[in-house]
Biotite code that builds the C-alpha atoms (Angstrom):
import biotite.structure as struc

atoms = struc.array([
    struc.Atom([-0.016, 0.039, -0.021], chain_id="A", res_id=1, res_name="MET", atom_name="CA", element="C"),
    struc.Atom([1.178, 3.478, -0.709], chain_id="A", res_id=2, res_name="ASN", atom_name="CA", element="C"),
    struc.Atom([0.180, 5.186, 2.358], chain_id="A", res_id=3, res_name="GLY", atom_name="CA", element="C"),
    struc.Atom([2.829, 7.868, 2.058], chain_id="A", res_id=4, res_name="TRP", atom_name="CA", element="C"),
    struc.Atom([1.365, 9.107, -1.336], chain_id="A", res_id=5, res_name="LYS", atom_name="CA", element="C"),
    struc.Atom([-1.990, 9.640, 0.210], chain_id="A", res_id=6, res_name="ILE", atom_name="CA", element="C"),
    struc.Atom([-0.469, 11.466, 3.042], chain_id="A", res_id=7, res_name="THR", atom_name="CA", element="C"),
    struc.Atom([1.544, 13.660, 0.688], chain_id="A", res_id=8, res_name="ALA", atom_name="CA", element="C"),
    struc.Atom([-1.463, 14.531, -1.274], chain_id="A", res_id=9, res_name="ILE", atom_name="CA", element="C"),
    struc.Atom([-3.492, 15.515, 1.871], chain_id="A", res_id=10, res_name="VAL", atom_name="CA", element="C"),
    struc.Atom([-0.597, 17.610, 3.070], chain_id="A", res_id=11, res_name="PHE", atom_name="CA", element="C"),
    struc.Atom([-0.277, 19.358, -0.367], chain_id="A", res_id=12, res_name="ILE", atom_name="CA", element="C"),
    struc.Atom([-3.999, 20.231, -0.300], chain_id="A", res_id=13, res_name="ILE", atom_name="CA", element="C"),
    struc.Atom([-3.860, 21.461, 3.216], chain_id="A", res_id=14, res_name="LEU", atom_name="CA", element="C"),
    struc.Atom([-0.920, 23.681, 2.238], chain_id="A", res_id=15, res_name="PHE", atom_name="CA", element="C"),
    struc.Atom([-2.679, 25.091, -0.639], chain_id="A", res_id=16, res_name="ILE", atom_name="CA", element="C"),
    struc.Atom([-5.794, 25.883, 1.294], chain_id="A", res_id=17, res_name="LEU", atom_name="CA", element="C"),
    struc.Atom([-3.692, 27.437, 4.247], chain_id="A", res_id=18, res_name="GLU", atom_name="CA", element="C"),
    struc.Atom([-1.810, 29.681, 1.727], chain_id="A", res_id=19, res_name="THR", atom_name="CA", element="C"),
    struc.Atom([-5.149, 30.725, 0.105], chain_id="A", res_id=20, res_name="CYS", atom_name="CA", element="C"),
    struc.Atom([-6.590, 31.650, 3.515], chain_id="A", res_id=21, res_name="PHE", atom_name="CA", element="C"),
    struc.Atom([-3.401, 33.669, 4.523], chain_id="A", res_id=22, res_name="LEU", atom_name="CA", element="C"),
    struc.Atom([-3.449, 35.558, 1.252], chain_id="A", res_id=23, res_name="ILE", atom_name="CA", element="C"),
    struc.Atom([-7.291, 36.380, 1.766], chain_id="A", res_id=24, res_name="TRP", atom_name="CA", element="C"),
    struc.Atom([-6.703, 37.488, 5.325], chain_id="A", res_id=25, res_name="ALA", atom_name="CA", element="C"),
    struc.Atom([-3.751, 39.644, 4.449], chain_id="A", res_id=26, res_name="PHE", atom_name="CA", element="C"),
    struc.Atom([-5.733, 41.317, 1.577], chain_id="A", res_id=27, res_name="ASN", atom_name="CA", element="C"),
    struc.Atom([-8.590, 41.877, 3.895], chain_id="A", res_id=28, res_name="LEU", atom_name="CA", element="C"),
    struc.Atom([-6.532, 43.422, 6.607], chain_id="A", res_id=29, res_name="GLY", atom_name="CA", element="C"),
    struc.Atom([-4.758, 45.710, 4.139], chain_id="A", res_id=30, res_name="THR", atom_name="CA", element="C"),
    struc.Atom([-8.100, 46.807, 2.610], chain_id="A", res_id=31, res_name="GLN", atom_name="CA", element="C"),
    struc.Atom([-9.513, 47.667, 6.077], chain_id="A", res_id=32, res_name="MET", atom_name="CA", element="C"),
    struc.Atom([-6.403, 49.734, 6.883], chain_id="A", res_id=33, res_name="ILE", atom_name="CA", element="C"),
    struc.Atom([-6.617, 51.604, 3.540], chain_id="A", res_id=34, res_name="GLU", atom_name="CA", element="C"),
    struc.Atom([-10.332, 52.371, 4.134], chain_id="A", res_id=35, res_name="ASN", atom_name="CA", element="C"),
    struc.Atom([-9.669, 53.701, 7.681], chain_id="A", res_id=36, res_name="GLU", atom_name="CA", element="C"),
    struc.Atom([-6.847, 55.850, 6.429], chain_id="A", res_id=37, res_name="ASN", atom_name="CA", element="C"),
    struc.Atom([-9.099, 57.133, 3.614], chain_id="A", res_id=38, res_name="GLU", atom_name="CA", element="C"),
    struc.Atom([-11.653, 58.111, 6.202], chain_id="A", res_id=39, res_name="CYS", atom_name="CA", element="C"),
    struc.Atom([-9.184, 59.780, 8.541], chain_id="A", res_id=40, res_name="ALA", atom_name="CA", element="C"),
    struc.Atom([-7.029, 61.650, 6.062], chain_id="A", res_id=41, res_name="ILE", atom_name="CA", element="C"),
    struc.Atom([-9.269, 62.413, 3.008], chain_id="A", res_id=42, res_name="ASN", atom_name="CA", element="C"),
    struc.Atom([-12.837, 62.486, 4.243], chain_id="A", res_id=43, res_name="VAL", atom_name="CA", element="C"),
    struc.Atom([-12.572, 63.752, 7.986], chain_id="A", res_id=44, res_name="CYS", atom_name="CA", element="C"),
    struc.Atom([-9.486, 65.948, 7.612], chain_id="A", res_id=45, res_name="ASN", atom_name="CA", element="C"),
    struc.Atom([-11.290, 69.049, 8.868], chain_id="A", res_id=46, res_name="ASP", atom_name="CA", element="C"),
    struc.Atom([-13.255, 67.513, 11.801], chain_id="A", res_id=47, res_name="TYR", atom_name="CA", element="C"),
    struc.Atom([-12.487, 66.751, 15.326], chain_id="A", res_id=48, res_name="GLU", atom_name="CA", element="C"),
    struc.Atom([-12.730, 62.917, 15.273], chain_id="A", res_id=49, res_name="THR", atom_name="CA", element="C"),
    struc.Atom([-13.829, 60.157, 12.971], chain_id="A", res_id=50, res_name="TYR", atom_name="CA", element="C"),
    struc.Atom([-15.094, 56.656, 13.185], chain_id="A", res_id=51, res_name="TYR", atom_name="CA", element="C"),
    struc.Atom([-14.935, 54.041, 10.328], chain_id="A", res_id=52, res_name="TYR", atom_name="CA", element="C"),
    struc.Atom([-17.490, 51.295, 10.447], chain_id="A", res_id=53, res_name="ASP", atom_name="CA", element="C"),
    struc.Atom([-16.045, 48.239, 8.835], chain_id="A", res_id=54, res_name="ASP", atom_name="CA", element="C"),
    struc.Atom([-19.303, 46.390, 8.574], chain_id="A", res_id=55, res_name="TYR", atom_name="CA", element="C"),
    struc.Atom([-21.128, 49.106, 6.604], chain_id="A", res_id=56, res_name="ASN", atom_name="CA", element="C"),
    struc.Atom([-18.103, 50.755, 4.989], chain_id="A", res_id=57, res_name="ASN", atom_name="CA", element="C"),
    struc.Atom([-19.215, 54.074, 6.344], chain_id="A", res_id=58, res_name="MET", atom_name="CA", element="C"),
    struc.Atom([-17.057, 56.954, 7.459], chain_id="A", res_id=59, res_name="CYS", atom_name="CA", element="C"),
    struc.Atom([-18.582, 59.259, 10.213], chain_id="A", res_id=60, res_name="TYR", atom_name="CA", element="C"),
    struc.Atom([-17.043, 62.686, 11.115], chain_id="A", res_id=61, res_name="CYS", atom_name="CA", element="C"),
    struc.Atom([-17.704, 64.188, 14.424], chain_id="A", res_id=62, res_name="TYR", atom_name="CA", element="C"),
    struc.Atom([-17.715, 67.831, 15.533], chain_id="A", res_id=63, res_name="LEU", atom_name="CA", element="C"),
    struc.Atom([-18.546, 68.673, 19.118], chain_id="A", res_id=64, res_name="ASN", atom_name="CA", element="C"),
    struc.Atom([-19.517, 65.072, 19.691], chain_id="A", res_id=65, res_name="HIS", atom_name="CA", element="C"),
    struc.Atom([-22.201, 65.020, 16.831], chain_id="A", res_id=66, res_name="GLU", atom_name="CA", element="C"),
    struc.Atom([-22.109, 63.510, 13.499], chain_id="A", res_id=67, res_name="ILE", atom_name="CA", element="C"),
    struc.Atom([-21.740, 66.229, 11.108], chain_id="A", res_id=68, res_name="THR", atom_name="CA", element="C"),
    struc.Atom([-20.811, 64.327, 7.895], chain_id="A", res_id=69, res_name="HIS", atom_name="CA", element="C"),
    struc.Atom([-21.096, 60.673, 6.877], chain_id="A", res_id=70, res_name="GLN", atom_name="CA", element="C"),
    struc.Atom([-19.761, 59.126, 3.734], chain_id="A", res_id=71, res_name="GLU", atom_name="CA", element="C"),
    struc.Atom([-19.892, 55.694, 2.113], chain_id="A", res_id=72, res_name="TYR", atom_name="CA", element="C"),
    struc.Atom([-16.486, 54.359, 1.130], chain_id="A", res_id=73, res_name="LEU", atom_name="CA", element="C"),
])
């Protein structure tokens, strides 16, 4: 029986799946950081504070603790 061939195929498939997951997670994290920077630097530059909602991709700008501007990124 060639048990080592089956084991090698399983490990190759697991390695490919792991690599795809890591690339996806890296790209997702990079996109989230870019969106938050876009919100902070380009959208809410003239406001006191900002909040970027990752789930809705909304950028909220605050002035005197009130939302004065919101924009979809």
